[in-house]
LUMLOLO-371858 format. One record per atom (N, C-alpha, C): residue number from 1; residue in three letters; atom name; x, y, z. Coordinates in nm, 3 decimals. Each point is the difference from the previous one (the first is absolute). Layout:
k,r,a,east,north,up
NUM,Ala,CA,X,Y,Z;
...
//
This chain:
k,r,a,east,north,up
1,Met,N,-1.767,-5.235,-0.128;
1,Met,CA,-0.042,0.030,-0.134;
1,Met,C,-0.076,0.137,0.017;
2,Val,N,0.018,0.090,-0.097;
2,Val,CA,-0.044,0.131,0.012;
2,Val,C,-0.130,0.006,-0.097;
3,Lys,N,-0.126,0.043,0.056;
3,Lys,CA,-0.112,0.018,-0.091;
3,Lys,C,-0.045,0.136,0.025;
4,Asn,N,-0.042,0.068,-0.118;
4,Asn,CA,-0.056,0.127,0.010;
4,Asn,C,0.079,0.111,0.071;
5,Gly,N,0.129,-0.017,-0.004;
5,Gly,CA,0.086,0.101,0.070;
5,Gly,C,0.021,-0.015,0.152;
6,Glu,N,-0.066,-0.117,0.043;
6,Glu,CA,0.006,-0.026,0.148;
6,Glu,C,0.119,-0.087,0.036;
7,Thr,N,0.071,0.031,0.106;
7,Thr,CA,0.123,-0.074,0.039;
7,Thr,C,-0.044,-0.114,0.107;
8,Gln,N,0.086,-0.093,0.012;
8,Gln,CA,-0.030,-0.106,0.101;
8,Gln,C,-0.027,0.061,0.140;
9,Leu,N,0.099,0.102,0.023;
9,Leu,CA,-0.012,0.058,0.146;
9,Leu,C,-0.134,0.060,0.018;
10,Ala,N,-0.044,0.074,-0.103;
10,Ala,CA,-0.131,0.080,0.020;
10,Ala,C,-0.119,-0.113,0.029;
11,Lys,N,0.017,-0.110,-0.058;
11,Lys,CA,-0.108,-0.101,0.023;
11,Lys,C,0.010,-0.055,0.143;
12,Thr,N,0.115,-0.012,0.054;
12,Thr,CA,0.014,-0.066,0.138;
12,Thr,C,-0.016,0.096,0.115;
13,Thr,N,0.015,0.135,-0.016;
13,Thr,CA,-0.008,0.090,0.102;
13,Thr,C,-0.132,0.032,0.044;
14,Lys,N,-0.021,0.020,0.123;
14,Lys,CA,-0.145,0.036,0.056;
14,Lys,C,0.005,0.147,0.017;
15,Ser,N,-0.114,0.061,0.001;
15,Ser,CA,0.005,0.143,0.022;
15,Ser,C,-0.010,0.021,0.157;
16,Val,N,0.074,0.108,0.032;
16,Val,CA,0.001,0.025,0.153;
16,Val,C,-0.117,0.071,0.046;
17,Lys,N,-0.060,-0.059,0.098;
17,Lys,CA,-0.120,0.051,0.069;
17,Lys,C,0.017,0.050,0.144;
18,Lys,N,0.096,-0.061,0.062;
18,Lys,CA,0.019,0.024,0.148;
18,Lys,C,0.147,-0.012,0.029;
19,Val,N,0.063,0.093,0.080;
19,Val,CA,0.137,0.003,0.032;
19,Val,C,0.026,0.017,0.141;
20,Leu,N,0.081,-0.089,0.046;
20,Leu,CA,0.044,-0.009,0.140;
20,Leu,C,0.129,0.086,0.016;
21,Ile,N,-0.017,0.093,0.086;
21,Ile,CA,0.121,0.099,0.029;
21,Ile,C,0.045,-0.037,0.148;
22,Thr,N,0.122,-0.028,0.005;
22,Thr,CA,0.058,-0.045,0.136;
22,Thr,C,0.042,0.109,0.081;
23,Gln,N,-0.083,0.094,0.022;
23,Gln,CA,0.033,0.123,0.099;
23,Gln,C,-0.122,0.045,0.049;
24,Pro,N,0.011,0.085,0.106;
24,Pro,CA,-0.130,0.067,0.048;
24,Pro,C,-0.066,0.080,-0.106;
25,Lys,N,-0.141,0.008,0.024;
25,Lys,CA,-0.068,0.084,-0.086;
25,Lys,C,0.040,0.155,0.027;
26,Pro,N,0.018,0.081,-0.114;
26,Pro,CA,0.020,0.139,0.024;
26,Pro,C,-0.093,0.070,0.053;
27,Glu,N,0.028,0.092,0.104;
27,Glu,CA,-0.101,0.069,0.077;
27,Glu,C,-0.087,0.098,-0.098;
28,Gly,N,0.069,0.077,-0.089;
28,Gly,CA,-0.068,0.092,-0.071;
28,Gly,C,-0.036,-0.047,-0.139;
29,Asp,N,-0.074,0.082,-0.068;
29,Asp,CA,-0.050,-0.042,-0.139;
29,Asp,C,0.102,0.032,-0.108;
30,Lys,N,0.109,0.059,0.036;
30,Lys,CA,0.090,0.048,-0.098;
30,Lys,C,0.094,-0.104,-0.044;
31,Ser,N,-0.006,-0.124,0.037;
31,Ser,CA,0.102,-0.109,-0.033;
31,Ser,C,-0.021,-0.030,-0.153;
32,Pro,N,0.104,-0.031,-0.067;
32,Pro,CA,-0.012,-0.035,-0.138;
32,Pro,C,-0.053,-0.129,-0.029;
33,Tyr,N,-0.019,-0.086,0.113;
33,Tyr,CA,-0.052,-0.138,-0.023;
33,Tyr,C,-0.173,0.029,-0.032;
34,Phe,N,-0.060,0.088,0.072;
34,Phe,CA,-0.129,0.033,-0.019;
34,Phe,C,-0.031,0.050,-0.145;
35,Asp,N,0.096,0.089,-0.058;
35,Asp,CA,-0.013,0.042,-0.138;
35,Asp,C,0.005,-0.121,-0.101;
36,Leu,N,0.090,-0.083,0.022;
36,Leu,CA,0.022,-0.111,-0.082;
36,Leu,C,-0.112,-0.091,0.004;
37,Ala,N,-0.054,-0.022,0.114;
37,Ala,CA,-0.121,-0.097,0.013;
37,Ala,C,-0.114,0.065,-0.068;
38,Lys,N,-0.028,0.129,0.009;
38,Lys,CA,-0.116,0.059,-0.069;
38,Lys,C,0.026,-0.012,-0.154;
39,Lys,N,0.120,0.033,-0.036;
39,Lys,CA,0.029,0.006,-0.151;
39,Lys,C,-0.018,-0.133,-0.063;
40,His,N,0.039,-0.113,0.073;
40,His,CA,-0.001,-0.127,-0.066;
40,His,C,-0.106,-0.085,0.053;
41,Gly,N,-0.088,0.054,0.082;
41,Gly,CA,-0.120,-0.078,0.053;
41,Gly,C,0.030,-0.131,0.084;
42,Ile,N,0.101,0.018,0.086;
42,Ile,CA,0.039,-0.111,0.086;
42,Ile,C,-0.022,0.028,0.142;
43,Ala,N,-0.006,-0.113,0.076;
43,Ala,CA,-0.031,0.016,0.136;
43,Ala,C,0.140,-0.024,0.079;
44,Leu,N,0.027,0.079,0.101;
44,Leu,CA,0.127,-0.014,0.082;
44,Leu,C,-0.032,-0.057,0.141;
45,Asp,N,0.092,-0.089,0.045;
45,Asp,CA,-0.014,-0.051,0.130;
45,Asp,C,0.137,0.026,0.067;
46,Phe,N,0.007,0.085,0.116;
46,Phe,CA,0.123,0.019,0.061;
46,Phe,C,0.009,-0.082,0.132;
47,His,N,0.091,-0.072,0.010;
47,His,CA,0.041,-0.081,0.113;
47,His,C,0.146,0.014,0.030;
48,Pro,N,0.041,0.061,0.111;
48,Pro,CA,0.151,-0.002,0.021;
48,Pro,C,0.044,-0.122,0.049;
49,Phe,N,0.111,-0.050,-0.058;
49,Phe,CA,0.066,-0.140,0.031;
49,Phe,C,0.119,0.030,0.093;
50,Ile,N,0.043,0.116,0.002;
50,Ile,CA,0.121,0.025,0.097;
50,Ile,C,-0.040,0.097,0.095;
51,Val,N,0.032,-0.023,0.129;
51,Val,CA,-0.017,0.087,0.101;
51,Val,C,0.124,0.029,0.068;
52,Val,N,0.027,0.136,0.005;
52,Val,CA,0.136,0.055,0.055;
52,Val,C,-0.036,0.055,0.137;
53,Glu,N,0.060,-0.051,0.095;
53,Glu,CA,-0.017,0.052,0.133;
53,Glu,C,0.141,0.022,0.062;
54,Ala,N,-0.006,0.114,0.081;
54,Ala,CA,0.119,0.048,0.072;
54,Ala,C,0.044,-0.104,0.103;
55,Ile,N,0.123,-0.015,0.019;
55,Ile,CA,0.049,-0.077,0.122;
55,Ile,C,0.074,0.107,0.076;
56,Ser,N,0.035,-0.036,0.133;
56,Ser,CA,0.070,0.087,0.084;
56,Ser,C,0.140,0.018,-0.048;
57,Ser,N,0.063,0.107,0.043;
57,Ser,CA,0.142,0.022,-0.029;
57,Ser,C,0.084,-0.117,0.067;
58,Lys,N,-0.037,-0.043,0.110;
58,Lys,CA,0.062,-0.105,0.068;
58,Lys,C,0.003,-0.130,-0.071;
59,Asp,N,-0.125,-0.026,-0.060;
59,Asp,CA,-0.008,-0.132,-0.092;
59,Asp,C,0.090,0.019,-0.128;
60,Phe,N,-0.003,0.125,-0.047;
60,Phe,CA,0.079,0.016,-0.129;
60,Phe,C,0.149,-0.018,0.028;
61,Arg,N,0.048,0.055,0.115;
61,Arg,CA,0.135,-0.017,0.035;
61,Arg,C,0.041,-0.145,0.029;
62,Lys,N,-0.104,-0.072,0.055;
62,Lys,CA,0.035,-0.151,0.018;
62,Lys,C,0.013,-0.075,-0.121;
63,Gln,N,-0.039,0.046,-0.119;
63,Gln,CA,0.019,-0.069,-0.132;
63,Gln,C,0.138,0.017,-0.041;
64,Lys,N,0.071,0.105,0.054;
64,Lys,CA,0.140,0.021,-0.027;
64,Lys,C,0.025,0.019,-0.153;
65,Ile,N,-0.086,0.090,-0.070;
65,Ile,CA,0.015,0.027,-0.137;
65,Ile,C,0.090,0.121,0.011;
66,Asp,N,0.109,-0.012,-0.088;
66,Asp,CA,0.098,0.100,-0.023;
66,Asp,C,-0.041,0.079,-0.131;
67,Ile,N,-0.058,0.108,0.007;
67,Ile,CA,-0.055,0.055,-0.111;
67,Ile,C,0.129,0.053,-0.103;
68,Ala,N,0.113,0.014,0.068;
68,Ala,CA,0.110,0.047,-0.081;
68,Ala,C,0.041,-0.121,-0.100;
69,Gln,N,-0.030,-0.113,0.030;
69,Gln,CA,0.041,-0.113,-0.081;
69,Gln,C,-0.076,0.003,-0.134;
70,Tyr,N,-0.104,0.073,-0.020;
70,Tyr,CA,-0.085,-0.011,-0.113;
70,Tyr,C,0.022,0.122,-0.084;
71,Thr,N,-0.010,-0.028,-0.128;
71,Thr,CA,0.005,0.124,-0.094;
71,Thr,C,-0.127,0.049,-0.052;
72,Ala,N,-0.113,-0.091,0.027;
72,Ala,CA,-0.131,0.045,-0.048;
72,Ala,C,-0.105,-0.072,0.096;
73,Val,N,-0.116,0.067,0.013;
73,Val,CA,-0.102,-0.061,0.085;
73,Val,C,-0.126,0.022,-0.100;
74,Ile,N,-0.089,-0.109,-0.002;
74,Ile,CA,-0.125,0.003,-0.067;
74,Ile,C,-0.110,-0.001,0.099;
75,Phe,N,-0.084,0.113,-0.025;
75,Phe,CA,-0.123,0.020,0.103;
75,Phe,C,-0.117,-0.056,-0.068;
76,Thr,N,-0.089,-0.061,0.077;
76,Thr,CA,-0.129,-0.054,-0.050;
76,Thr,C,-0.112,0.103,0.014;
77,Ser,N,0.017,0.110,0.074;
77,Ser,CA,-0.108,0.097,0.022;
77,Ser,C,0.051,0.124,0.048;
78,Arg,N,-0.088,0.108,0.000;
78,Arg,CA,0.038,0.126,0.071;
78,Arg,C,0.022,-0.026,0.150;
79,Asn,N,-0.075,-0.089,0.055;
79,Asn,CA,-0.002,-0.037,0.146;
79,Asn,C,0.140,-0.056,0.033;
80,Ala,N,0.045,-0.079,-0.094;
80,Ala,CA,0.135,-0.064,0.030;
80,Ala,C,0.114,0.101,-0.001;
81,Ile,N,-0.023,0.090,-0.092;
81,Ile,CA,0.102,0.113,-0.001;
81,Ile,C,-0.002,0.091,0.132;
82,Asp,N,-0.126,0.015,0.045;
82,Asp,CA,-0.007,0.096,0.119;
82,Asp,C,0.057,-0.083,0.117;
83,His,N,-0.024,-0.125,0.006;
83,His,CA,0.048,-0.073,0.115;
83,His,C,0.151,-0.024,-0.007;
84,Phe,N,0.053,-0.018,-0.116;
84,Phe,CA,0.144,-0.019,-0.007;
84,Phe,C,0.073,0.127,0.042;
85,Phe,N,-0.042,0.114,-0.049;
85,Phe,CA,0.074,0.120,0.040;
85,Phe,C,-0.033,0.049,0.138;
86,Ser,N,-0.098,-0.045,0.068;
86,Ser,CA,-0.020,0.023,0.137;
86,Ser,C,0.104,-0.075,0.079;
87,Tyr,N,0.033,-0.112,-0.040;
87,Tyr,CA,0.112,-0.073,0.060;
87,Tyr,C,0.147,0.057,-0.005;
88,Leu,N,0.014,0.067,-0.105;
88,Leu,CA,0.131,0.054,-0.034;
88,Leu,C,0.009,0.148,0.079;
//
């Protein structure tokens, strides 16, 4: 039921006060996250959920991944890209 121009969705939604960002906190103050937080008056918590670590070339070869069999690769971070191309 709509009263005074209010929708049901507007009644049930809560205002955002705190946001969890699943990556490391940016090192500088130039990140757009900080601008958005200031603009909307919200708190930001940065907690990386994925850790990308390099493995040795020997361990990579043991996995017997034939890169030529794939038409695309999805990377989860810049570190993943750096590690991937260091093996090639």
